[in-house]
C-alpha atoms as a printed R data frame, in Angstrom:
    type eleno elety resid chain resno       x       y       z
1   ATOM     1    CA   UNK     A     1  82.232 122.912 118.331
2   ATOM     2    CA   UNK     A     2  80.400 122.553 115.068
3   ATOM     3    CA   UNK     A     3  77.541 120.525 114.015
4   ATOM     4    CA   UNK     A     4  76.664 118.927 110.549
5   ATOM     5    CA   UNK     A     5  73.040 119.590 108.648
6   ATOM     6    CA   UNK     A     6  72.631 117.211 105.729
7   ATOM     7    CA   UNK     A     7  71.067 119.338 102.981
8   ATOM     8    CA   UNK     A     8  69.487 119.070  99.495
9   ATOM     9    CA   UNK     A     9  69.278 121.355  96.777
10  ATOM    10    CA   UNK     A    10  68.324 121.423  93.033
11  ATOM    11    CA   UNK     A    11  70.745 122.081  90.111
12  ATOM    12    CA   UNK     A    12  68.999 121.946  86.959
13  ATOM    13    CA   UNK     A    13  66.997 118.810  87.039
14  ATOM    14    CA   UNK     A    14  68.749 116.909  89.440
15  ATOM    15    CA   UNK     A    15  69.146 117.181  93.432
16  ATOM    16    CA   UNK     A    16  72.448 117.591  94.788
17  ATOM    17    CA   UNK     A    17  73.217 116.462  98.268
18  ATOM    18    CA   UNK     A    18  75.725 118.128 100.700
19  ATOM    19    CA   UNK     A    19  76.733 118.937 104.324
20  ATOM    20    CA   UNK     A    20  76.375 122.290 105.873
21  ATOM    21    CA   UNK     A    21  78.722 122.868 108.532
22  ATOM    22    CA   UNK     A    22  77.765 125.364 111.016
23  ATOM    23    CA   UNK     A    23  79.561 126.893 114.376
24  ATOM    24    CA   UNK     A    24  77.693 126.360 117.357
25  ATOM    25    CA   UNK     A    25  76.293 129.508 118.535
26  ATOM    26    CA   UNK     A    26  74.338 130.668 121.604
27  ATOM    27    CA   UNK     A    27  70.552 130.082 120.904
28  ATOM    28    CA   UNK     A    28  70.121 134.108 121.174
29  ATOM    29    CA   UNK     A    29  72.430 134.803 118.429
30  ATOM    30    CA   UNK     A    30  70.463 135.516 115.259
31  ATOM    31    CA   UNK     A    31  72.943 137.167 113.081
32  ATOM    32    CA   UNK     A    32  73.560 135.685 109.651
33  ATOM    33    CA   UNK     A    33  76.931 133.990 109.084
34  ATOM    34    CA   UNK     A    34  79.498 134.342 106.619
35  ATOM    35    CA   UNK     A    35  79.486 131.404 104.338
36  ATOM    36    CA   UNK     A    36  81.964 129.549 102.212
37  ATOM    37    CA   UNK     A    37  81.117 126.767  99.399
38  ATOM    38    CA   UNK     A    38  84.026 124.045  99.499
39  ATOM    39    CA   UNK     A    39  84.876 121.645  97.000
40  ATOM    40    CA   UNK     A    40  88.009 119.264  96.256
41  ATOM    41    CA   UNK     A    41  89.836 117.192  93.735
42  ATOM    42    CA   UNK     A    42  88.649 115.971  90.494
43  ATOM    43    CA   UNK     A    43  86.559 112.769  90.827
44  ATOM    44    CA   UNK     A    44  85.966 113.260  94.627
45  ATOM    45    CA   UNK     A    45  83.180 112.910  96.623
46  ATOM    46    CA   UNK     A    46  82.623 115.255  99.666
47  ATOM    47    CA   UNK     A    47  83.993 113.021 102.352
48  ATOM    48    CA   UNK     A    48  87.574 113.047 100.695
49  ATOM    49    CA   UNK     A    49  88.528 116.539 101.577
50  ATOM    50    CA   UNK     A    50  85.876 118.937 101.164
51  ATOM    51    CA   UNK     A    51  84.056 117.773 104.639
52  ATOM    52    CA   UNK     A    52  87.381 118.272 106.299
53  ATOM    53    CA   UNK     A    53  87.970 121.733 105.002
54  ATOM    54    CA   UNK     A    54  84.338 122.676 105.582
55  ATOM    55    CA   UNK     A    55  84.156 121.617 109.249
56  ATOM    56    CA   UNK     A    56  87.477 123.412 109.937
57  ATOM    57    CA   UNK     A    57  85.865 126.585 108.460
58  ATOM    58    CA   UNK     A    58  82.662 126.214 110.541
59  ATOM    59    CA   UNK     A    59  84.888 125.844 113.658
60  ATOM    60    CA   UNK     A    60  86.201 129.355 112.651
61  ATOM    61    CA   UNK     A    61  82.674 130.918 112.475
62  ATOM    62    CA   UNK     A    62  81.815 130.129 108.908
63  ATOM    63    CA   UNK     A    63  78.691 128.526 107.470
64  ATOM    64    CA   UNK     A    64  80.538 126.026 105.222
65  ATOM    65    CA   UNK     A    65  79.047 123.968 102.483
66  ATOM    66    CA   UNK     A    66  80.505 120.772 100.990
67  ATOM    67    CA   UNK     A    67  78.650 118.717  98.425
68  ATOM    68    CA   UNK     A    68  78.497 115.946  95.699
69  ATOM    69    CA   UNK     A    69  78.518 117.112  92.294
70  ATOM    70    CA   UNK     A    70  76.153 115.888  89.816
71  ATOM    71    CA   UNK     A    71  76.524 112.220  89.173
72  ATOM    72    CA   UNK     A    72  78.961 111.749  92.392
73  ATOM    73    CA   UNK     A    73  78.349 110.381  95.609
74  ATOM    74    CA   UNK     A    74  74.967 110.965  97.327
75  ATOM    75    CA   UNK     A    75  73.694 113.417  94.509
76  ATOM    76    CA   UNK     A    76  71.622 112.419  91.661
77  ATOM    77    CA   UNK     A    77  72.729 112.755  87.998
78  ATOM    78    CA   UNK     A    78  74.026 110.506  85.274
79  ATOM    79    CA   UNK     A    79  76.177 109.473  83.683
80  ATOM    80    CA   UNK     A    80  77.872 108.544  86.921
81  ATOM    81    CA   UNK     A    81  81.597 109.837  87.890
82  ATOM    82    CA   UNK     A    82  81.787 111.905  84.751
83  ATOM    83    CA   UNK     A    83  84.388 114.676  85.035
84  ATOM    84    CA   UNK     A    84  82.523 117.595  83.365
85  ATOM    85    CA   UNK     A    85  84.242 120.926  84.097
86  ATOM    86    CA   UNK     A    86  81.224 123.093  82.716
87  ATOM    87    CA   UNK     A    87  78.801 120.934  84.782
88  ATOM    88    CA   UNK     A    88  80.931 121.222  88.050
89  ATOM    89    CA   UNK     A    89  81.094 125.172  87.547
90  ATOM    90    CA   UNK     A    90  77.345 125.228  87.082
91  ATOM    91    CA   UNK     A    91  76.992 122.833  90.288
92  ATOM    92    CA   UNK     A    92  78.959 125.534  92.354
93  ATOM    93    CA   UNK     A    93  76.700 128.364  90.975
94  ATOM    94    CA   UNK     A    94  73.699 126.272  92.354
95  ATOM    95    CA   UNK     A    95  75.317 125.859  95.515
96  ATOM    96    CA   UNK     A    96  75.952 129.339  96.031
97  ATOM    97    CA   UNK     A    97  72.397 130.024  95.304
98  ATOM    98    CA   UNK     A    98  71.508 127.472  97.998
99  ATOM    99    CA   UNK     A    99  73.743 129.237 100.350
100 ATOM   100    CA   UNK     A   100  72.461 132.829  99.674
101 ATOM   101    CA   UNK     A   101  69.007 131.521 100.415
102 ATOM   102    CA   UNK     A   102  69.914 129.833 103.701
103 ATOM   103    CA   UNK     A   103  68.494 131.350 106.897
104 ATOM   104    CA   UNK     A   104  71.797 131.149 108.646
105 ATOM   105    CA   UNK     A   105  73.658 132.765 105.786
106 ATOM   106    CA   UNK     A   106  74.479 136.442 104.991
107 ATOM   107    CA   UNK     A   107  73.871 136.381 101.355
108 ATOM   108    CA   UNK     A   108  76.211 139.607 100.909
109 ATOM   109    CA   UNK     A   109  79.275 137.474 102.576
110 ATOM   110    CA   UNK     A   110  79.778 134.490 100.373
111 ATOM   111    CA   UNK     A   111  83.242 132.916  99.570
112 ATOM   112    CA   UNK     A   112  84.486 129.930  97.722
113 ATOM   113    CA   UNK     A   113  87.263 127.312  98.510
114 ATOM   114    CA   UNK     A   114  88.499 125.140  95.962
115 ATOM   115    CA   UNK     A   115  91.129 122.420  96.450
116 ATOM   116    CA   UNK     A   116  93.194 121.009  93.545
117 ATOM   117    CA   UNK     A   117  90.993 120.723  90.526
118 ATOM   118    CA   UNK     A   118  88.079 122.350  92.365
119 ATOM   119    CA   UNK     A   119  90.183 125.789  91.877
120 ATOM   120    CA   UNK     A   120  89.443 125.629  88.189
121 ATOM   121    CA   UNK     A   121  85.678 125.165  88.935
122 ATOM   122    CA   UNK     A   122  85.585 127.730  91.903
123 ATOM   123    CA   UNK     A   123  87.340 130.225  89.642
124 ATOM   124    CA   UNK     A   124  84.885 129.307  86.431
125 ATOM   125    CA   UNK     A   125  82.142 130.292  88.637
126 ATOM   126    CA   UNK     A   126  83.663 133.186  90.402
127 ATOM   127    CA   UNK     A   127  84.466 134.976  87.112
128 ATOM   128    CA   UNK     A   128  80.616 135.276  86.229
129 ATOM   129    CA   UNK     A   129  79.205 135.012  89.606
130 ATOM   130    CA   UNK     A   130  79.351 138.515  91.665
131 ATOM   131    CA   UNK     A   131  77.604 136.902  94.694
132 ATOM   132    CA   UNK     A   132  81.070 135.316  95.352
133 ATOM   133    CA   UNK     A   133  82.906 137.917  97.080
134 ATOM   134    CA   UNK     A   134  86.268 136.258  98.153
135 ATOM   135    CA   UNK     A   135  88.196 133.293  96.504
136 ATOM   136    CA   UNK     A   136  90.649 130.949  98.111
137 ATOM   137    CA   UNK     A   137  92.581 128.054  96.333
138 ATOM   138    CA   UNK     A   138  94.356 125.424  98.187
139 ATOM   139    CA   UNK     A   139  97.062 123.271  96.186
140 ATOM   140    CA   UNK     A   140  95.296 124.414  93.046
141 ATOM   141    CA   UNK     A   141  95.451 122.510  89.866
142 ATOM   142    CA   UNK     A   142  95.319 125.137  87.249
143 ATOM   143    CA   UNK     A   143  95.812 124.059  83.988
144 ATOM   144    CA   UNK     A   144  95.711 125.215  80.312
145 ATOM   145    CA   UNK     A   145  96.724 123.290  77.218
146 ATOM   146    CA   UNK     A   146 100.535 123.858  77.316
147 ATOM   147    CA   UNK     A   147 100.565 122.684  81.070
148 ATOM   148    CA   UNK     A   148  98.352 119.477  80.011
149 ATOM   149    CA   UNK     A   149 101.136 118.731  77.253
150 ATOM   150    CA   UNK     A   150 103.841 118.626  80.192
151 ATOM   151    CA   UNK     A   151 101.626 116.881  82.624
152 ATOM   152    CA   UNK     A   152 100.438 114.145  80.324
153 ATOM   153    CA   UNK     A   153 103.336 113.439  78.379
154 ATOM   154    CA   UNK     A   154 103.376 115.567  75.472
155 ATOM   155    CA   UNK     A   155 100.910 116.676  72.429
156 ATOM   156    CA   UNK     A   156 100.592 113.102  70.849
157 ATOM   157    CA   UNK     A   157  99.622 111.639  74.269
158 ATOM   158    CA   UNK     A   158  97.015 114.351  75.078
159 ATOM   159    CA   UNK     A   159  95.781 113.900  71.450
160 ATOM   160    CA   UNK     A   160  95.510 110.080  72.122
161 ATOM   161    CA   UNK     A   161  93.570 110.665  75.232
162 ATOM   162    CA   UNK     A   162  91.167 112.882  73.532
163 ATOM   163    CA   UNK     A   163  90.545 110.538  70.942
164 ATOM   164    CA   UNK     A   164  90.125 107.786  73.471
165 ATOM   165    CA   UNK     A   165  87.513 109.964  74.987
166 ATOM   166    CA   UNK     A   166  85.753 111.005  71.749
167 ATOM   167    CA   UNK     A   167  85.471 107.160  70.783
168 ATOM   168    CA   UNK     A   168  84.150 106.506  74.485
169 ATOM   169    CA   UNK     A   169  81.494 109.246  73.929
170 ATOM   170    CA   UNK     A   170  80.400 107.845  70.756
171 ATOM   171    CA   UNK     A   171  79.706 104.701  72.480
172 ATOM   172    CA   UNK     A   172  77.809 106.526  75.286
173 ATOM   173    CA   UNK     A   173  75.528 107.915  72.842
174 ATOM   174    CA   UNK     A   174  74.966 105.092  70.985
175 ATOM   175    CA   UNK     A   175  74.128 102.511  73.518
176 ATOM   176    CA   UNK     A   176  74.245 104.482  76.949
177 ATOM   177    CA   UNK     A   177  77.229 102.344  78.186
178 ATOM   178    CA   UNK     A   178  79.956 104.212  80.021
179 ATOM   179    CA   UNK     A   179  83.566 103.061  79.634
180 ATOM   180    CA   UNK     A   180  85.265 103.604  82.969
181 ATOM   181    CA   UNK     A   181  88.920 103.209  83.945
182 ATOM   182    CA   UNK     A   182  90.461 103.597  87.339
183 ATOM   183    CA   UNK     A   183  91.344 107.103  88.305
184 ATOM   184    CA   UNK     A   184  94.471 105.631  90.264
185 ATOM   185    CA   UNK     A   185  96.021 102.557  89.738
186 ATOM   186    CA   UNK     A   186  99.599 101.418  89.446
187 ATOM   187    CA   UNK     A   187  98.668  98.402  87.365
188 ATOM   188    CA   UNK     A   188  96.546  99.976  84.615
189 ATOM   189    CA   UNK     A   189  98.179 102.275  82.271
190 ATOM   190    CA   UNK     A   190  94.863 103.713  81.291
191 ATOM   191    CA   UNK     A   191  94.274 105.298  84.554
192 ATOM   192    CA   UNK     A   192  94.639 108.851  84.561
193 ATOM   193    CA   UNK     A   193  96.957 108.739  87.641
194 ATOM   194    CA   UNK     A   194  98.779 105.398  86.955
195 ATOM   195    CA   UNK     A   195 100.822 105.304  89.936
196 ATOM   196    CA   UNK     A   196 100.828 104.022  93.409
197 ATOM   197    CA   UNK     A   197  99.253 106.980  95.556
198 ATOM   198    CA   UNK     A   198  98.452 106.251  99.047
199 ATOM   199    CA   UNK     A   199  95.889 109.081  99.681
200 ATOM   200    CA   UNK     A   200  93.606 107.347  96.960
201 ATOM   201    CA   UNK     A   201  94.356 103.774  97.569
202 ATOM   202    CA   UNK     A   202  94.531 103.697 101.418
203 ATOM   203    CA   UNK     A   203  91.300 103.087 103.127
204 ATOM   204    CA   UNK     A   204  92.438 104.957 106.286
205 ATOM   205    CA   UNK     A   205  92.744 108.040 103.909
206 ATOM   206    CA   UNK     A   206  90.952 108.574 100.582
207 ATOM   207    CA   UNK     A   207  90.319 104.936  99.498
208 ATOM   208    CA   UNK     A   208  86.844 104.956 101.064
209 ATOM   209    CA   UNK     A   209  83.579 103.068  99.801
210 ATOM   210    CA   UNK     A   210  82.089 106.249  98.922
211 ATOM   211    CA   UNK     A   211  84.696 106.846  96.281
212 ATOM   212    CA   UNK     A   212  84.600 104.391  93.621
213 ATOM   213    CA   UNK     A   213  87.903 105.149  91.934
214 ATOM   214    CA   UNK     A   214  86.690 105.291  88.374
215 ATOM   215    CA   UNK     A   215  87.017 107.870  85.463
216 ATOM   216    CA   UNK     A   216  84.654 107.921  82.589
217 ATOM   217    CA   UNK     A   217  86.764 107.891  79.634
218 ATOM   218    CA   UNK     A   218  84.677 110.224  77.621
219 ATOM   219    CA   UNK     A   219  85.637 113.183  79.973
220 ATOM   220    CA   UNK     A   220  89.023 113.490  78.541
221 ATOM   221    CA   UNK     A   221  88.268 116.150  76.179
222 ATOM   222    CA   UNK     A   222  86.361 118.297  78.507
223 ATOM   223    CA   UNK     A   223  89.319 118.045  81.160
224 ATOM   224    CA   UNK     A   224  92.382 118.232  78.528
225 ATOM   225    CA   UNK     A   225  90.906 121.543  76.706
226 ATOM   226    CA   UNK     A   226  89.846 123.459  79.502
227 ATOM   227    CA   UNK     A   227  92.018 126.776  79.618
228 ATOM   228    CA   UNK     A   228  91.550 127.731  83.400
229 ATOM   229    CA   UNK     A   229  94.246 130.333  83.313
230 ATOM   230    CA   UNK     A   230  91.826 132.345  81.298
231 ATOM   231    CA   UNK     A   231  89.602 132.793  84.058
232 ATOM   232    CA   UNK     A   232  91.974 134.767  86.015
233 ATOM   233    CA   UNK     A   233  91.843 138.298  84.088
234 ATOM   234    CA   UNK     A   234  87.917 138.215  84.789
235 ATOM   235    CA   UNK     A   235  88.212 137.456  88.521
236 ATOM   236    CA   UNK     A   236  88.051 140.776  90.458
237 ATOM   237    CA   UNK     A   237  87.147 139.415  93.901
238 ATOM   238    CA   UNK     A   238  90.095 139.019  96.545
239 ATOM   239    CA   UNK     A   239  91.957 135.805  95.839
240 ATOM   240    CA   UNK     A   240  94.299 133.818  98.120
241 ATOM   241    CA   UNK     A   241  96.669 130.946  96.675
242 ATOM   242    CA   UNK     A   242  98.372 128.528  98.730
243 ATOM   243    CA   UNK     A   243 100.656 126.233  97.269
244 ATOM   244    CA   UNK     A   244 103.877 124.190  97.428
245 ATOM   245    CA   UNK     A   245 106.889 123.919  94.842
246 ATOM   246    CA   UNK     A   246 106.407 120.091  95.603
247 ATOM   247    CA   UNK     A   247 102.777 120.011  94.741
248 ATOM   248    CA   UNK     A   248 101.137 119.660  91.478
249 ATOM   249    CA   UNK     A   249 101.952 121.883  88.529
250 ATOM   250    CA   UNK     A   250 103.149 125.368  90.618
251 ATOM   251    CA   UNK     A   251 103.554 126.956  87.216
252 ATOM   252    CA   UNK     A   252  99.924 126.734  86.715
253 ATOM   253    CA   UNK     A   253  99.346 128.501  90.165
254 ATOM   254    CA   UNK     A   254 101.917 131.241  89.231
255 ATOM   255    CA   UNK     A   255 100.534 131.943  85.807
256 ATOM   256    CA   UNK     A   256  97.115 132.142  87.285
257 ATOM   257    CA   UNK     A   257  98.036 134.433  90.155
258 ATOM   258    CA   UNK     A   258  99.840 136.751  87.723
259 ATOM   259    CA   UNK     A   259  96.799 137.342  85.561
260 ATOM   260    CA   UNK     A   260  94.107 137.813  88.459
261 ATOM   261    CA   UNK     A   261  92.551 141.224  87.966
262 ATOM   262    CA   UNK     A   262  91.507 141.901  91.701
263 ATOM   263    CA   UNK     A   263  93.594 141.751  94.910
264 ATOM   264    CA   UNK     A   264  95.661 138.804  95.290
265 ATOM   265    CA   UNK     A   265  98.168 137.061  97.469
266 ATOM   266    CA   UNK     A   266 100.122 133.792  96.753
267 ATOM   267    CA   UNK     A   267 101.491 131.901  99.623
268 ATOM   268    CA   UNK     A   268 104.155 129.311  99.239
269 ATOM   269    CA   UNK     A   269 104.527 126.449 101.966
270 ATOM   270    CA   UNK     A   270 105.755 123.020 102.102
271 ATOM   271    CA   UNK     A   271 104.234 119.791 101.226
272 ATOM   272    CA   UNK     A   272 103.396 117.176  98.453
273 ATOM   273    CA   UNK     A   273 100.054 117.582  96.684
274 ATOM   274    CA   UNK     A   274  98.339 114.801  98.752
275 ATOM   275    CA   UNK     A   275  99.689 116.126 101.927
276 ATOM   276    CA   UNK     A   276  97.154 119.128 101.459
277 ATOM   277    CA   UNK     A   277  94.157 116.869 101.531
278 ATOM   278    CA   UNK     A   278  94.478 115.393 104.915
279 ATOM   279    CA   UNK     A   279  98.066 115.880 106.537
280 ATOM   280    CA   UNK     A   280  99.216 117.939 109.310
281 ATOM   281    CA   UNK     A   281 100.548 120.740 109.248
282 ATOM   282    CA   UNK     A   282  99.337 121.412 105.820
283 ATOM   283    CA   UNK     A   283  95.435 121.171 106.579
284 ATOM   284    CA   UNK     A   284  95.467 123.439 109.801
285 ATOM   285    CA   UNK     A   285  97.808 125.854 108.067
286 ATOM   286    CA   UNK     A   286  95.550 126.270 105.108
287 ATOM   287    CA   UNK     A   287  92.317 126.265 107.258
288 ATOM   288    CA   UNK     A   288  94.116 129.204 109.096
289 ATOM   289    CA   UNK     A   289  95.179 130.781 106.095
290 ATOM   290    CA   UNK     A   290  91.756 130.727 104.307
291 ATOM   291    CA   UNK     A   291  89.748 131.712 107.278
292 ATOM   292    CA   UNK     A   292  92.062 134.711 108.061
293 ATOM   293    CA   UNK     A   293  91.606 135.443 104.319
294 ATOM   294    CA   UNK     A   294  87.698 135.342 104.456
295 ATOM   295    CA   UNK     A   295  87.951 137.407 107.662
296 ATOM   296    CA   UNK     A   296  89.593 140.168 105.708
297 ATOM   297    CA   UNK     A   297  87.768 140.110 102.684
298 ATOM   298    CA   UNK     A   298  84.083 139.191 103.749
299 ATOM   299    CA   UNK     A   299  82.778 142.277 105.740
300 ATOM   300    CA   UNK     A   300  82.123 141.536 109.076
301 ATOM   301    CA   UNK     A   301  83.426 137.899 109.144
302 ATOM   302    CA   UNK     A   302  86.054 136.938 111.858
303 ATOM   303    CA   UNK     A   303  88.719 134.094 111.597
């Protein structure tokens, strides 16, 4: 059994809102818990997949925090729904600070779990944050410039997206107006994912009211110029990567894993990218694998 506590914490000048999932424990048990900060795909809110994984980790004995990044979901901040890798990494740093100060948490036993794009943001923070003792990445989207060219149709298409983003940024700076396009749309070629993707469009899965399905065009440069593989040589924490050849950019996962400086494991399984967000057996497999990883690498934790 688990229970959920709605929490808020500061991140710079804004307040972020999250869900802290805790295992049910006997009232006479006061020992602080190992903890994990959890985050999901780009543009996502906590309800899409971070809550799901956090609750699973709590059921396995961890205090697990999912939260909305600055400008997303229930959290403060503007512009809204603006994908900023640097800001998201900073938000994760503040989330770790919140966990480290929570009465239920052992500040010496904090791990991080990133799903899809959050693998890049969790890694960016872990590279510079020794408070994070262990890292796990599920179906990680890990890119550099070369991978972006392959993923987005070549160098010319990447340059065009960056140019559109810079024009949108200039408009925002001059007028305060944000240009948005759908994140996912089979009908709008401007969408970052111009496809029919059931996870995002199905209201029984990720197409929920809390997720507005919009992408701030001015985010393109920060996203496309991010070199997440460069973080790997600075990550000395034990790291688990769980991925599939049928999921997103497996070459990115391979390259990142190869560059890691600390103890590392890469585990290949089956499933599409979106299966890892909410489908079985992928979610249970990954929850079990990450819990076991944290049990082995956060002293005193148990899966």
